[in-house]
SESE-903792 format. One record per residue (C-alpha): z, y, x; residue in three letters. Coordinates in steps of 0.001 Angstrom, whole numbers, padded with zeros to 6 digits, always signed. Last residue first. Layout:
ZYXALA...
END
This chain:
+012324+008255-016412PRO+011365+011530-018091CYS+009464+013828-015693LEU+010368+016713-013733ARG+007821+019215-012447GLU+007048+020897-009252VAL+004135+023511-008932THR+001896+023449-005805TRP-000280+026201-004105ASP+001380+026560-000952ALA-001356+024938+001183SER-004007+026850-000724GLY-006550+025425-002880GLU-004923+026098-006301GLY-002275+024649-008781THR-001636+021303-007521ARG+001005+019389-009089VAL+003980+018167-007243TYR+005899+015543-009235ARG+009810+014740-009464LEU+010898+011472-010929ARG+014675+010971-010894ASP+015780+007614-012304HIS+017982+007463-015480LEU+017400+003432-015622ARG+021328+003257-016030ASN+021829+004001-012457GLU+019238+005992-010394ARG+016043+004712-008583GLY+014107+007912-006746GLN+010518+008526-007685TRP+008709+011115-005929PHE+005274+011773-007537GLU+002413+013423-005736VAL-000324+015320-007593SER-003984+016497-006942ASP-004067+014552-003528ALA-006928+014548-001274ARG-007570+010755-000595VAL-009309+010357+002738ARG-011535+007396+003151PHE-012352+005816+006486GLY-014859+003716+008059GLY-017172+000472+007956TRP-020759+000177+007156GLY-022045+001381+010599PRO-019673-001045+012366PRO-017380+000691+014915ALA-018687-000115+018303PRO-016750-002698+020513VAL-016259-001835+024177ASP-015834-004967+026329GLU-012330-005857+027543GLY-011907-008954+025759GLU-015571-010472+025183PRO-017967-008645+022994TYR-020912-011354+022515ARG-018903-014378+022701GLU-016002-012830+020581ALA-018762-011865+017967LEU-020114-015602+017965GLY-016584-016802+017309ALA-015952-014367+014581TYR-019123-015527+012696LEU-018217-019218+013327ARG-014661-018389+011870ASP-016202-016825+008814LEU-018262-019998+008337GLU-015489-022342+008977ALA-013368-020628+006157ARG-016124-021594+003952SER-019207-020457+001828ALA-018679-016646+002042VAL-018585-014407-000944THR-018518-010519-000570SER-015466-008611-001042SER-015290-007601+002905GLN-018510-008418+004862GLU-016255-009850+007375SER-017196-010695+011128ALA-017951-006996+012089TRP-014352-005662+010901ALA-012918-008945+012444GLY-014245-008175+015636LEU-012486-004785+016070GLN-009378-006361+014542SER-009555-008918+017427GLY-010018-006194+020071HIS-006873-004348+018642PRO-007485-001082+017083ARG-007347+002209+018933THR-011108+002385+019283ARG-011835+002286+015495PHE-009691+005281+015166TYR-011864+007412+017413ALA-014834+005930+015851ALA-013897+006677+012093THR-012774+010375+013197GLU-016169+010791+014817ASP-017935+009198+011945ARG-016499+011706+009490GLY-014114+010829+006676ILE-015591+009609+003433ARG-014113+011046+000174GLU-011420+010116-002040ALA-009969+012118-005182THR-006366+012264-006306GLY-003301+010730-007606SER-000478+009757-005369VAL+002465+007850-006559ILE+005758+007711-004077ILE+008133+005123-004710GLN+011817+004582-003783ARG+014518+002133-004559ALA+015440+001524-000774ILE+014395-002070-000997PRO+011431-001161-003323HIS+009661+000926-001201TRP+006329+000676-003318PRO+003926+003388-001882PHE+001507+003906-004722LEU-002008+005444-004053LEU-004452+006493-007038SER-008095+007092-006973ALA-010759+009027-008415TYR-014108+009103-006496PRO-015906+007112-008938ASN-019474+005850-007695ALA-018483+006129-004197ASP-015205+005196-004749LEU-016214+002172-006589GLU-018477+000734-003697ARG-015656+001242-001206GLY-012886-000264-003587LYS-015262-003297-004057ARG-016299-003559-000309SER-019392-002233+000872GLY-017662+000743+002624TYR-015852-001800+004766ASN-012165-000394+004990THR-010143+002109+006576PHE-007343+004341+005155PHE-006545+008353+005029VAL-004037+010273+003106PHE-004624+014090+002458GLY-005610+017227+003837ARG-001953+018654+004475GLU-001496+015422+006860ASP-002027+011624+006786TYR-003139+008907+008962GLN-003359+005122+008971LYS-002192+004114+005470MET-002512+000218+005108LEU-004095-001373+002256VAL-002787-003229-000728THR-005197-003915-003762ARG-006025-002623-006886SER-008976-002971-009412SER-009628-000859-012576PRO-012300-001371-015172ARG-013469+002154-016402GLY-017114+001481-016741ASP-017885+003552-013600PRO-015473+001111-011773ALA-012196+002076-011361ALA-009830+002556-008083THR-006135+001569-007339SER-004860+001658-003478VAL-001464+000001-003257ILE+000245+001196-000008MET+001399-000190+003237ALA+002540+002466+005396ASN+006182+001416+005284PRO+005149-001788+007001GLU+008460-003684+006889HIS+011384-001687+005706LEU+013737-001205+008601GLY+015558+001723+006892SER+014350+004074+009640ALA+010740+003347+008580ALA+011386+004297+004844ALA+013750+007484+005933ASP+010659+008681+008128ALA+008157+008132+005301PHE+010579+010058+003060TRP+010734+013072+005286ARG+006823+013085+005933ALA+006375+012741+002067PHE+008348+015627+001464GLN+006295+017599+004021GLY+002954+016434+002561TYR+004162+017066-001029PRO+004666+020936-000402ASP+007279+023337-000597PRO+010071+020689+000813THR+012199+019211-001926LEU+016043+019128-001855GLU+016318+022056-004292GLN+014340+020101-006878GLU+017021+017389-006816SER+016705+013753-005914LEU+019549+011415-006788GLY+021833+009137-004458GLN+021201+005546-004649ALA+023204+003174-006932ARG+020424+001156-008659TYR+021541-001950-010422ARG+018742-004715-010771ALA+018065-006964-013378ARG+016199-010199-013621MET+016911-011486-017112ALA+013503-010704-018592ALA+011781-012379-015431PRO+013229-015876-016863ASP+013010-018299-014000LEU+012626-022036-015037VAL+015443-023845-013923THR+015606-027570-012480VAL+012420-026724-010203PRO+009858-029733-010343VAL+008780-030983-006745LEU+006106-033527-007417ASP+003089-030934-006919GLU+004585-030762-003344VAL+003734-034302-002728ASP+006208-036462-001909ALA+006427-037760+001931THR+009894-037219+002539ALA+011192-039503-000263ASP+012677-039286-003536GLU+012812-035520-003747ARG+015719-033535-005038PRO+015281-031303-008195ALA+016050-027802-007232ARG+019203-025714-007441PRO+019441-022441-008875ALA+020331-019949-005961ASN+018040-017111-006901ARG+018346-017771-010515ALA+022192-017002-010202ALA+021725-014074-007951GLU+019456-012411-010484GLU+021785-013068-013450ASP+024704-011870-011356ALA+023164-008421-010602ASP+021022-007892-007649PRO+022047-004577-005855VAL+019314-001893-004916ARG+019981+001064-002811GLU+022663-000155-000203ASP+022787+002841+002468GLN+019776+004603+004082LEU+019649+004253+007946MET
END
């Protein structure tokens, strides 16, 4: 278990505990509740007191270092340490971001699954450059991956799809991710139809337009919060195609 890494200061604690205006009656609308204090994000500060990260501590490649930090994040009790922010960009350069769950990683890269017709799927097909961010704020750590994404094989997708809960399998069929839908009721109706077609215990095939992307890293930054905002930032940069072809550089915080 990692020790205290991030401590709210007095301003942040005061803002968190600020009183709220009382309600006149139990049936008052939510809109009637007006906070007494408007929170000022500029006043929200945290002190970091984690130990640092030195070059001598690093593994020879970023995937080994990721495995080490990923184990630390899981041991700390962090909720869904495999949650990561995936950022993509359209051909015209307009970026978009969303949180997804990493489901596999090894020396080949980081894998997540999605509907290929979703916004991120379409953008990655047109522009394969992507960034992944693991925002482990409670332990004052971040990992930032930059690289290129490519679709994984259908055998890999089918193997993973078989491990998903039955409801999640049906959800992958019911949702045309990122497209508009008339109502929640329409989405529920689609799901109910699939549940009738594929009852619990029935094999559900992976949708043809659904599968995995693997992001092959070109650089991986490990960020460790430190006092006085003098954070440690060590970045692996790929120098060749071999598993040992990485160099490490230190970035100013």
